[in-house]
N, C-alpha and C positions, 0 to 999 in steps of 0.2 A: 407742483403735479407730473410735470415730465419726467424729473428725476425719480420720483414714485413708481410711476409706471415703467418706468426702464429697470430699476431695481427689481420689481414685481416679475417683470419677463426674464430677466437673467436668473433669479432664482427658481422659476419655474421650468426654464430650460435646464439647470444645474440638476434638479431631481428627476426630470424626465431622461435625462442621458444616464441614470442610473450611478451617478458619480458618489451620491449619497446613500447609504442605507439606511433604514429604518433606525430608531435611536434606542433600541431595545439594548438591555445590558449584556455585554460579550463574557460568556463563561470560560471559564479556565478548561483546556482541552485534556481529556484522559491521557495519563501516561505509564509507560510500561515501568514496573518496579527496577530500581538499580541491578539487582541480579537476575532479572530476567527479559526475555524477549520471546514470549510463548506461541507467537504467531505473526504471520505477515502483518505488518505496519505496527505491531506490539500490543495492541489492545483491540478489543471489538468494535470500538468504534473508529478504528483505522486511522488515527491522527498521526502515528508517525513520530512520537515524541518518547523519550526515554529520560528517566531521571537519573541513569548512569553519567558520569562524568570522565573523559578521555584525556590523556596527558597530551601535551604539546611540546615537540612534534611526535609522531607515532612511531614507534619501533616494532618490526617484525618480531612477532612472539614465536609464531611456528607457521608451517605451511604443509599441506596435505593434498597430493595428487589423487583426485577422483579418477581420471582415466578417461572422462569425458566431459563435454562442456555443461557448466553450472549454470541456470538461468533463473533458479529458484532461490529463494531468500532462506538462509538458515534459521532454524528456531533454536532457543537457547532455553534450557530450565535445569536447574539444579546442579548446574556445574557442567552440562554435557551441551554439546553444539550439534543438532540433527541436520544433514546435509543430504540433498538428492541431487542426481545428475539426469542428463539427458539420455542415458544408456539403461535408466531404471535401476541403479545403485542407490542405495540407502545406506548412509554411514552415521554412528552415533561417535562422536569425537570427545575426547576428553577435552574441555575447555581450557584447562591449565597446560596440557602437554601437546596437545594435538593427535594424541595416539588412537586409534579406534579401539572401542568399546566392543561392539559389533557391527556386522554389514549385513544387509538383507538386498532383495532383489525383487523389484516390481514385475508385472508381465509386459510393460510397455514404458517408453520413455516418461520421464517426469519432469512438467514445468512448474506444477503445482506446489507452492511452498508449504512445508509441514507445519502443523499446529500440535502444541503439546499440551496436555491437561489430563488430569487425574490418572497419572500414571500410563498414558498412552500417546501413541504418535498418531495423527490424522494425516492423510494426504490421498491425491487422485492421481491416475495416470492416463496418458493419450489414448489409451484404449477403451477408455470410459470405466475403469474399476477404481473404487474407491475402499482405501485401506485403513484399518486400525490396528496399530502395532503395538505390542508390549515395549514400553519406553526404556525397561531394563535390559530386554534379551533380543528384541527385535521379532519376536514370534509373532505370527499373524492370529488377531485375537477373532477378526471377522472382515469381511467383504462386503460390498455392496455395488451392483453393477447398474450403470446408467446406460443411455443409447448412443452417446457420443464422446467424445474425448473430453477430457476434464484439465481445463487451464485454470481455473478458479482455485484460489487457495482457500482453504476452510477457515471458518470463524468458529471458536467455540465460546459457549456462554453457558452458565447453569449446567443442564443435562443434556443440552443440544448441541449438535454440530452441523453448520451450514455451508453449503457450497453450492456453486452454479456447474452446469454442463453445457457442452455445446447440443446437446439433445434439446436446448431451449427450455430447460427447466431448472429452477431452484429447488434444493432439496433441503429438508430438515429432517435429521435422523437421531436417534437415540445414541448418546456416546457410548453407551453400557453395551448395547447389542447389535446396533446399527438399524434397530425396526425404523421403518417411515412413519414420522409424525405426519407429515405433509410434503406435497410438493406443487409448487406454482407455476403453469404454463405461460411463457412469454411469448414474444414472437420472432426470437431471433437468438441466437447463441448468447449464453452468459458466460463471458469471460472473466469478468471482476470478481473480487471478493466481495461478501456481503459484510456491510457495514450494521452495526448494531447500535441502536440508542435507545433505551427503556424497552419498552414492548414492541418497537417498530423495526424492520430489517429493510435497508436500502440496497436496492442494485442499480446500475445501469449498464444497459445491454447494446447488443447489436440490431436491435428493433428502434434504436434512437431514445427509447425512454428511461427516464429514471422512476423508477417505482417504490412506492412505500408498502410494504406488507406487514400485516399483523403477525407479529412471531409465534402467538399461541394458536392461531387459527388457520395462518396461511392464505388468508383473504387481503386481496389490494384494496388499499385505503387512501393511495394518494398516488397521481401521475402527472410527470411534467415531460413535455418533448424537449429534447436537447437538441434538435434540428441535426444531428449526424451521430451516426453509431459510436459507442464508448467501450473501450478497452480498460482505460484506468478504474481504479476501485475509488468510491466515493468515502470523503472522510467527514465525520459528524461531530460537532461541539454544540451540545444544547439544541436549540432551532437552526442552526446554520450548517448548511453542507456545501462541500466544496467537491468538485469533479469536472476532468477535462473531458474534451472529446476530440474526435478523429478530423474534425474541421478546424482544429487548433484553438479551441476556444475552451477557457476554463471559467465555469459557471459558480457563483455563491448563490445559494436557494435558502430560501425561508421553508424549513419543512412544515410548519403549521399551517402555512397559507399556499404552499406549493407555489409561491412566487418567486422571481428572479430578483435577487437583490442587486446583482451588478454581474457584468461578464468582462472578460479581459482576453484580446487575440493575443495569439504568440506573435513574434517579431515579424515572421517570415508566415505568411496566410497560409491556410490550407494544410499545413503541416501538422501531424497528428500530435496530439498529448497522450502518452500512454502512461507515463509517469504518475504516480499518485500521490496527491499532495500532502505535506505535513503542515499541521496547523498549529502556529504557536499562538501566545497570548493576545498578540495583535498583528500577526502577519500571517502569510500563506506563502509556502515555497514549494516548487514544483520545476520539473525539467521537461523539455520539449525535443523533436525531432530537429528542430531549427538549431540545434547544439546549445541552446540556452538554459542555464538554470536562473531561475526569476523568483523574487520576491516582491509579493504585492502587500498593500496595506489592508488587513483583514476586515476593517469596516467598509472602506471603499472601493477597493480594485486599484487603487492608484499604485504606479511602480515605484518601489523603494530601491531596486538595485537589480541589476542582470549582469550574467558572466557568461561568455561564448568560449565553450570548451572546444576541442577538436574533434568532436563526433557526436552523433545523436545521443541523446539523453533519455533512455527507457526506464533508468533506475530510478526508483522513489528514494526521496530525501528524508534523513532522520534528524530531528532537531534535538540537540542535547546541551542543556545550559545555553550558553551564548554562541553554540557553533552549529553548523549544518555539515552534515556527511552525507556525500552522494558520489556513484561511479558515472562514468561516461565512456562511450565507444572508443574513445581516446586511449583508453587501457590506464586511465589514471582516476585514483580515488582523491577527490576533492574535498578540502576542510575549509569552510567559509566561516567569516565572523557573521553572525546572524544580523547586526546591527547595520552593518555596512557593505556586505558582500566581498570585503577583503579576503585574499587568499590567504588562510593560515597555516596550511600544510597541503601538499600533495604527494601522493605514493605511487610510484609506476608499478602495475602490475604485469604490463607486457602482453594484455589481451583485454578485448571489450569487456566491460562490467555491465551486464543488463540487469545481475541480481541487485538487491537493496540491501544497505547495510542492517546487520543485526547487532545490538550493544546490549552488553551486559557485563556487570562486574568491573568496570573499568577497561574492557575489551571491547574490540570491533571484529566482527567475522565477515567476510563475504568473498564469494566465489566469482570466478571468472569463465570467459569461453574456453580458455585453455583446458579447463579442467581442474586447476589449482586453486585450493581453499586458502585463503590467507586469515590470519588471527594477529591484530596488531593492539598495541597497549604501550605499557611502560617498557 
């Protein structure tokens, strides 16, 4: 009887600690098609997974000097990479050669990563203006003003484009003409990109709340307090959502019940997680300001591996096949084996890499703080 009682106490403690998640079937994450990376994190679910495969080692194909720091992730569609910089320049680069097809200008600096859909490029600037550009020419199709800076990268799905603003609102516009479908008022700036799964939109904001919002009506349907404000974007796979916050904690959340499945703290407590997680079939990978890239078991949150880089890691990882690609402030683009975290390749860029990699057609495009945009592949 004593043995049984001890066993029962152990199992209760194990579940209470959040080390075991509910035993629902884990779905496969959405993945961007091999020839496309049309928005930040690749798909509306923001999973950071690509079907493209890259060679090893990576070789530089071309580089392009934007003239100002690049913190936004490139979008790739139909053989063109769309890149924006902190001086407000937007360039469409031929993916094969790196030659510019057109160059445009915003009215203010751009931190928002472009999204491409239906022949248009969508992005916002720090002046609070949101743009729709013709993808072939760079001509402005329409603009939409918000009340404060736009750091959020847009998410496109069906005929909607969704993004946040520092005016504490999440916006849903028509891709065709910029008509406002709805806006949702939060209690703090919305820095993250909205993640979409089915009819729900998820945002984590500077009011510490993770919110689920009905995509058609703009009404809140779920909420969870994250304990600290969040700048990282959530990633959603079925009923599982993963997001980091400024307290240095990564959350795994059941979107149906709004309950926490598990949490995991960064190696150095209280250092923020700005990196948006990439979600594999059985793991979750993210970076942190503790300089580390970390891989956790998706079901339990148990550590699988971690690697300490030479600088903070605000770049968000991309999973492609059995590899993970991510940049660091130490100026290196790292390639890790997903299984064990061994460094498979590393490429020196000479300047901090805050932007996340964009993968398509067996190529990887990433910009850095020097203003240079690199393309690596065969």
